[in-house]
N, C-alpha and C positions, 0 to 999 in steps of 0.2 A: 516405538513411537514415544516421543517426548510428551509430557503433560503440558497443558496450556501455559501454566506459569513458568515452566522451565524453558519454554520456547522464547520468552521475552528476555533478550540478552543485551548487556551493555555493548557499546560500540567497540571497545578494544577486544572483547571476547568474540563478537561477530566477525571482526576482521580476521581473527585466527581460524574460526570455523569455515569461513568462505575460502580462505587460502587452502585449508586441508581438503575441502570438498573439490576445489579445482585441481589440486595435485592428484586427487583420486580419479580424475577424469570426468567429474560431474559438471553438468552445465548449470550455472547459477542464474536465476531470474530475480530481478528486483522490481517489485510493484510498490505503489505508495498511495496514500489517501488519508482522508480525515476519519472516515468510518464513524461518523457521529450519528448514532442510531442505525445499527446494522440492518440492511434490507436485502432482498433477493438479488438486486443488481450487483451488490458487493460480492455476494457468494459466486455469482456467475463470472464476474470479473476475475476473482482470485482463482477459481477453477480453470478459467481460460489461461491465466498467467502460468499456472502450474504445468499445463500441457506444453509450454514452451521450453521446459527444461527439467532438471532432476531435483533441484533445490529451490524452493521459493522463499525469498526473504521479503517481508512486507515492512515498509517504513510507514509508521503512523505519525501524523502531525501531532506535535505537542499542543497542550491547551493554548499557549500563547500564540503559536503560529496559526492554529485553527481560528482563533478569535480574530486575528489579523486578516485572514482570508475570507471568513464568513460574516464577521460583524457582530454587533451587539446581540446578546442572548445565546451565544454559542461559546463553548460547546454545551451540548445537552448532557453528555456523559464525560467524565474526566478522562485524561489520557491513560491512566492505569486501567480503568474499566474498558475503554475502547481497545487497548492493547490485548487485554485478556480475551475479549470477545473474538478478535481477529485470530489470536493464537489458538483458540478452540476449534477453528476450522481445520478440517482434516488436510486440506491441500497445502496448508501453511507449515513451513519448517521453522522459520525464525521470524521474530518481530523485534523491531527497533523503534523506539520513540525518538523523533528528531525535531529540531526546532527551526531549521532553516526554511526559507520561503519556498524552496523547491529542492529537488534531489540531485542537483548538479554536483555538489560536493560529495555526496554519497557515491555517485557514479565514479568520480575520480578516485575516491578512497577504496572502494570495494571492487571495482572493475568487473561487474557482472557480465555474463555473456549476452544477456537479454534485458532490456528495460521494457516492462509491460505497462501500457496505459489503457484506460477504458475507452469505450466507443464514443465518449463525448469529445474525444480528440481525433484528429486525422494525423497521418504521418507528417504533414506540414505544420500542424499546430502544437505538437508536443513541445512544451517549454524547454526541455533539456535536449532537444534534437541536435543542436550544434555540438554540444559537449559529447553526446553519445557518438555522433559521427566521427569526431576527432579521436575518440578513444577506441573506435572499432566495435562499439556495442550496438547490437541489432535492436531496433525499436519494433515492438509488436503491439498492435492494437487488438485488444482481446475483450471478450465478454459479449453480452447481448446488446442489441440496439438500446440506446439510452432512453428508457421509458420509466426509469425509477430515479428518484432523488430524495435525499433527506429533506430538502426544502419543501417539496411537494407533500411528502409524508407528514411533516409538521403542520403544514397548512390544512391538510385533511383532518388531522387530529383536532386542531383549533376550531374547525367548523362543525365538528361532530356534536350532536346534542348530548349533554351529560345529564344523567339521571340524578 
């Protein structure tokens, strides 16, 4: 098993690792997210994604793309910290920090067998659905029902009395 920091790989290296995995008959799953303050919903999502294949690649939004998606005051943790936390999860094989607004380009570049999205999506609302369909990539909705969010966690922390 690779150590957390060695699971974080640059794009060109990941491309080769995925190619080797697929040549060895392994099914590759791509999951993605911001992972800004890791919570139990993230763990369940990534464990569910891993059950869809043999190799789990997780694309973590860069600081700039997270800020664009989530707004002022985000990220809470920088991209390197978020990537290391995700890489420390046993179910995860490789982590890539990416700056695009979605993972369409990653799907085209890496051609995973499965694209895993959390239960805050449906098969019809996955942003990359058309690209996945065109490329023959199966979309899987995984994880537990969306009852967890970083936004709610942060709101709860802000409301908590501080001694």
